[in-house]
C-alpha positions as CSV (number, residue, x, y, z in Angstrom):
1,F,85.8,131.7,59.0
2,S,86.5,129.1,61.2
3,F,86.4,126.0,59.2
4,L,88.4,127.5,57.6
5,L,91.5,128.1,59.8
6,F,92.1,124.4,60.8
7,R,92.8,121.4,58.5
8,N,92.8,117.3,58.9
9,R,94.9,116.4,61.5
10,G,98.9,116.9,60.3
11,E,97.8,119.6,57.6
12,K,99.6,123.3,58.5
13,R,97.1,125.5,60.0
14,M,95.7,128.0,57.4
15,G,96.2,131.7,58.8
16,A,94.2,134.7,58.3
17,F,95.1,136.0,55.7
18,E,95.2,132.5,53.4
19,C,91.8,132.2,55.5
20,I,90.6,135.5,53.4
21,R,92.2,134.4,50.4
22,K,90.0,131.5,50.2
23,V,86.9,132.5,51.1
24,Y,87.2,135.7,48.7
25,Q,88.5,132.7,45.9
26,T,85.5,130.8,46.8
27,D,82.4,132.9,47.2
28,G,83.8,137.2,46.3
29,L,83.2,139.7,48.7
30,R,79.7,138.1,49.1
31,G,81.5,135.2,51.4
32,F,82.5,137.8,53.6
33,Y,78.7,138.3,54.6
34,R,77.4,135.2,54.8
35,G,75.2,134.9,58.2
36,M,74.5,138.6,58.2
37,S,70.8,138.2,58.2
38,A,70.9,135.7,61.2
39,S,73.4,137.7,63.3
40,Y,70.5,140.8,62.5
41,A,68.0,138.5,63.8
42,G,70.0,138.4,66.7
43,I,68.9,141.9,67.7
44,S,65.6,140.2,68.5
45,E,67.6,138.6,71.7
46,T,69.2,141.7,73.1
47,V,65.6,143.8,73.0
48,I,63.5,140.7,75.0
49,H,66.8,140.9,77.4
50,F,66.1,144.4,78.1
51,V,62.5,143.9,78.5
52,I,62.6,141.4,80.6
53,Y,64.9,142.9,82.6
54,E,63.9,146.0,83.0
55,S,60.4,144.2,84.4
56,I,62.0,141.9,86.9
57,K,64.1,145.1,88.1
58,Q,61.1,147.8,88.5
59,K,59.7,144.6,90.5
60,I,62.5,144.6,92.7
61,L,62.6,147.9,93.2
62,E,58.7,148.1,93.5
63,Y,59.5,145.6,96.4
64,K,62.2,147.0,98.0
65,I,60.4,150.5,98.3
66,A,57.2,148.8,99.9
67,S,59.6,146.9,102.5
68,T,61.5,150.4,103.3
69,M,58.0,152.2,103.6
70,E,56.8,149.7,106.4
71,N,59.7,149.7,108.3
72,D,60.2,153.8,107.8
73,E,63.3,153.3,106.8
74,E,65.7,154.8,103.9
75,S,66.3,153.1,100.7
76,V,69.6,152.7,100.4
77,K,71.7,150.5,97.9
78,E,72.9,147.3,99.6
79,A,74.9,144.7,98.2
80,S,72.4,142.4,98.2
81,D,70.3,145.0,95.4
82,F,73.2,144.2,93.3
83,V,73.1,140.3,93.5
84,G,69.3,140.8,92.9
85,M,70.0,142.8,89.3
86,M,72.5,140.1,88.5
87,L,69.7,137.4,89.2
88,A,67.2,139.6,87.0
89,A,70.0,139.9,84.6
90,A,70.6,135.7,84.3
91,T,66.8,135.2,84.3
92,S,66.0,137.3,81.2
93,K,69.1,136.2,79.6
94,T,68.3,132.6,80.2
95,C,64.6,133.8,78.4
96,A,65.6,135.8,75.8
97,T,68.6,133.3,74.9
98,T,66.4,130.3,75.1
99,L,63.6,132.3,72.3
100,A,66.0,133.4,70.4
101,Y,68.7,131.0,69.9
102,P,67.9,129.3,66.6
103,H,69.5,132.3,64.9
104,E,72.6,131.0,66.3
105,V,72.2,127.9,64.8
106,V,71.1,129.2,61.3
107,R,74.1,131.9,61.1
108,T,76.6,128.8,62.1
109,R,74.9,126.7,59.2
110,L,74.9,130.0,56.8
111,R,79.0,130.1,57.4
112,E,79.3,126.9,56.5
113,E,81.4,126.0,53.6
114,G,79.8,124.8,50.3
115,T,76.5,125.9,48.5
116,K,73.4,124.1,50.7
117,Y,72.6,127.5,52.8
118,R,71.7,130.2,50.8
119,S,68.9,132.6,52.8
120,F,68.1,133.1,56.5
121,F,64.6,131.6,56.0
122,Q,65.4,128.9,53.6
123,T,68.0,127.6,56.3
124,L,65.8,127.6,58.8
125,S,63.2,125.3,57.1
126,L,66.1,122.9,55.3
127,V,67.4,122.3,59.3
128,V,64.2,121.9,60.6
129,Q,63.0,119.8,57.2
130,E,66.1,118.0,57.6
131,E,66.8,117.6,61.5
132,G,63.8,118.4,62.8
133,Y,62.7,121.3,65.6
134,G,65.1,120.0,68.5
135,S,67.9,120.7,65.8
136,L,67.3,124.4,66.2
137,Y,68.5,124.3,70.0
138,R,71.6,122.0,69.4
139,G,74.4,123.8,71.4
140,L,72.1,125.9,73.5
141,T,73.3,124.6,77.2
142,T,76.8,125.6,76.4
143,H,75.9,129.1,74.7
144,L,73.8,129.6,78.0
145,V,76.6,128.5,80.3
146,R,79.0,130.9,78.6
147,Q,76.7,134.1,78.1
148,I,74.8,133.3,81.9
149,P,77.4,134.3,84.1
150,N,78.8,137.3,81.4
151,T,75.3,138.9,81.5
152,A,74.8,138.7,85.0
153,I,78.1,140.5,86.2
154,M,78.0,143.2,83.0
155,M,74.3,143.8,84.0
156,A,75.7,143.9,88.3
157,T,78.5,146.0,87.0
158,Y,76.2,148.6,84.6
159,E,73.5,149.5,87.4
160,L,77.0,149.9,90.1
161,V,78.4,152.7,87.4
162,V,75.4,153.8,87.1
163,Y,74.6,154.2,91.1
164,L,78.4,155.8,91.6
165,L,77.7,158.0,89.0
166,N,74.1,159.2,90.4
167,G,76.2,158.9,93.6
């Protein structure tokens, strides 16, 4: 819908209700669900992220257990553990986003005004055909700059809350 909210320079900005009306007039109810298939494909990013994150986290915990056993110390959570979890989250999110990013491009294209793009695979194929494989990663760096800090903070916060609740 963002393509409808802003008009050419000097023109009045379209309001939310005007946007809804225009989408409905142009494409009917289907217009509100454009890009939904690509959004569902985005679930793969979350799955990949959690699989990699849990694997890295497990390796970190194994390393910590092994090092505390050598020193006959009791394993206690430290600030460095949460920094490690943040790094694990950043690493896993970077991998997952890079692998699954083409769905973001397809979703954006499906939501463009016009009728050129019709379905997930048709759009994916057409983008590659017309612009090459590199176009599937256009905007990835900006996306990562937004997502990585957010994910690192969110996962460290999650781990902290779990730690405090298990207390």
